[in-house]
C-alpha atoms as one frame of an Amber mdcrd trajectory, in Angstrom:
protein
   8.763 105.019  93.291  10.452 104.076  95.866  14.158 103.345  96.589  14.585
  99.653  97.221  18.313  99.678  98.252  20.173  96.132  98.472  23.459  94.933
  98.950  25.116  92.891  96.192  25.396  89.811  98.001  21.644  89.790  98.315
  21.274  89.937  94.081  18.902  86.667  93.556  19.692  87.169  89.689  22.321
  85.815  87.478  21.544  88.110  84.751  24.445  89.029  82.688  25.374  92.853
  83.556  23.950  94.886  80.574  25.907  97.590  78.890  25.830 101.181  78.963
  26.695 102.571  75.422  25.617 106.495  75.394  22.371 106.734  75.668  21.536
 102.825  75.201  21.070 100.650  78.070  22.088  96.632  76.218  21.748  93.554
  77.075  21.692  90.017  76.058  19.642  89.227  79.115  15.904  87.456  78.034
  13.759  87.292  81.372  11.462  84.142  80.922   8.143  85.694  81.168   9.310
  87.824  77.970  11.029  84.666  75.993   8.464  84.501  73.378   7.480  87.081
  71.622   5.703  85.907  69.331   2.371  86.605  71.012   2.886  89.758  69.091
   0.843  89.006  65.853  -0.947  90.898  63.139  -4.358  90.518  65.367  -2.432
  92.326  68.257  -0.844  95.522  67.379   1.484  95.650  70.093   2.864  94.370
  73.346   4.230  96.009  76.333   6.867  94.681  78.572   7.779  95.730  81.904
  11.359  94.444  83.207  13.036  96.008  86.084  16.172  98.220  85.824  18.198
  98.257  88.514  21.333 100.754  89.389  23.489  99.950  91.785  25.701 103.322
  93.232  29.729 102.490  94.109  28.336 101.819  98.097  26.576  99.059  96.557
  22.882  99.970  96.978  20.777  99.926  94.327  17.527 100.956  93.116  15.353
  99.461  91.056  12.109 100.633  88.552   9.594  99.180  86.643  10.537 100.500
  83.134   7.451  99.539  80.440   8.500  98.677  77.073   6.078  98.504  74.207
   6.509  96.795  71.310   4.313  97.444  68.270   3.810  95.176  65.863   4.150
  96.571  61.856   3.516  95.127  58.838   5.423  93.827  56.339   4.994  92.740
  52.618   4.053  89.501  51.702   7.088  87.533  50.381   5.143  84.677  48.032
   2.296  83.629  46.213   1.349  79.741  46.358   0.062  78.003  43.471  -1.010
  74.285  45.339  -1.513  73.216  41.610  -0.495  74.239  38.462  -1.178  71.477
  35.930  -4.053  70.857  34.587  -5.299  68.457  31.942  -6.329  69.913  28.460
 -10.336  71.131  27.233 -11.122  71.537  31.138 -14.129  72.444  32.051 -15.259
  76.563  32.874 -15.181  77.148  36.357 -12.787  73.766  37.083  -9.804  74.731
  40.092  -6.804  74.478  38.499  -5.396  75.122  42.192  -5.627  77.203  45.367
  -3.649  80.439  46.369  -1.647  80.868  49.297   0.467  84.185  50.398   3.779
  83.870  52.459   4.219  86.865  54.976   6.069  87.537  58.069   2.565  88.582
  59.481   1.529  85.194  59.914  -2.616  85.356  60.276  -3.240  88.006  57.905
  -5.768  87.990  55.349  -5.152  88.594  52.014  -6.989  89.081  48.263  -5.715
  87.888  45.103  -6.405  89.561  41.704  -4.930  89.178  37.638  -2.219  91.664
  36.849  -2.089  89.914  32.924  -4.161  86.998  31.984  -3.349  84.936  28.815
  -5.809  85.013  26.576  -8.693  85.507  29.203  -7.868  81.740  30.387  -8.847
  82.127  34.383 -10.493  83.889  36.716  -9.834  84.043  40.736 -12.525  82.734
  42.430 -11.889  83.587  46.653  -8.503  82.158  46.843  -8.688  79.579  43.796
  -7.654  79.775  40.217 -10.534  78.487  37.934 -10.399  78.011  34.544 -12.452
  80.634  32.363 -12.001  80.259  29.308 -11.242  76.059  28.633 -10.523  76.917
  25.140  -7.239  78.482  26.064  -6.376  75.354  27.827  -5.597  73.391  24.244
  -2.353  71.021  24.441  -0.985  71.467  21.043  -1.838  75.181  21.150  -0.993
  76.452  24.655   1.085  73.941  26.784   2.291  75.891  29.020   1.574  79.922
  29.544   1.805  82.784  32.356  -0.516  84.530  34.459   1.424  87.528  36.973
  -1.151  87.447  40.002  -1.085  90.058  43.074  -1.448  88.985  46.678  -2.710
  92.255  48.927  -2.646  92.007  52.521  -4.959  93.229  55.293  -2.279  96.362
  55.258  -2.682  97.150  51.615   0.856  95.941  50.741   1.273  94.119  47.446
   3.792  91.109  46.348   3.646  90.173  42.960   4.740  86.979  41.216   4.307
  85.668  37.473   3.172  81.750  37.330   3.544  78.853  34.850   0.618  76.900
  34.106   0.926  74.013  32.269  -1.744  71.842  30.030  -1.159  68.934  29.573
  -2.594  66.129  26.766  -5.008  64.312  26.902  -5.038  60.929  24.125  -8.134
  61.724  21.727  -9.515  58.921  20.494  -9.299  58.065  17.122 -12.348  58.020
  15.019 -13.807  54.878  14.310 -14.128  53.703  10.659 -16.740  50.994   9.575
 -14.894  50.566   6.491 -13.776  47.065   5.678
């Protein structure tokens, strides 16, 4: 790269001075074109930024060089499983959707698979991202007003998170038998 001598009064930047600490150059400066690193998502494995680094000698002459820095996205573990609804009225139909599953993950835009780790009395099933009734007889408020299932989410990189989810079965008023006796 070619040398670009400049005098200190020719500088147009008002960025803070970097510090040299051992073999590291540290700076709190953020250039406007690299301020938003949100471009690095789970869909883009890396982004390369090319800041210009300048050194100044004792005589006030400077040398600049472009120094590419590659920021690589790593896959982080999911941190939570959410169920849009965890309450269902007793006596549901088989296949009825209880709620929709979603995953909280620092890697925005990822794809996730869901699995049952424990399934109380084979009560539920997962179809895609929906938790559904598998065995309607389990959903009896008088016998099982609540029960727990353990769910696992797996992200596109194979990292997992598990969580217990409490299902609440609400009571449905049942008609009294009608008597024809006087």
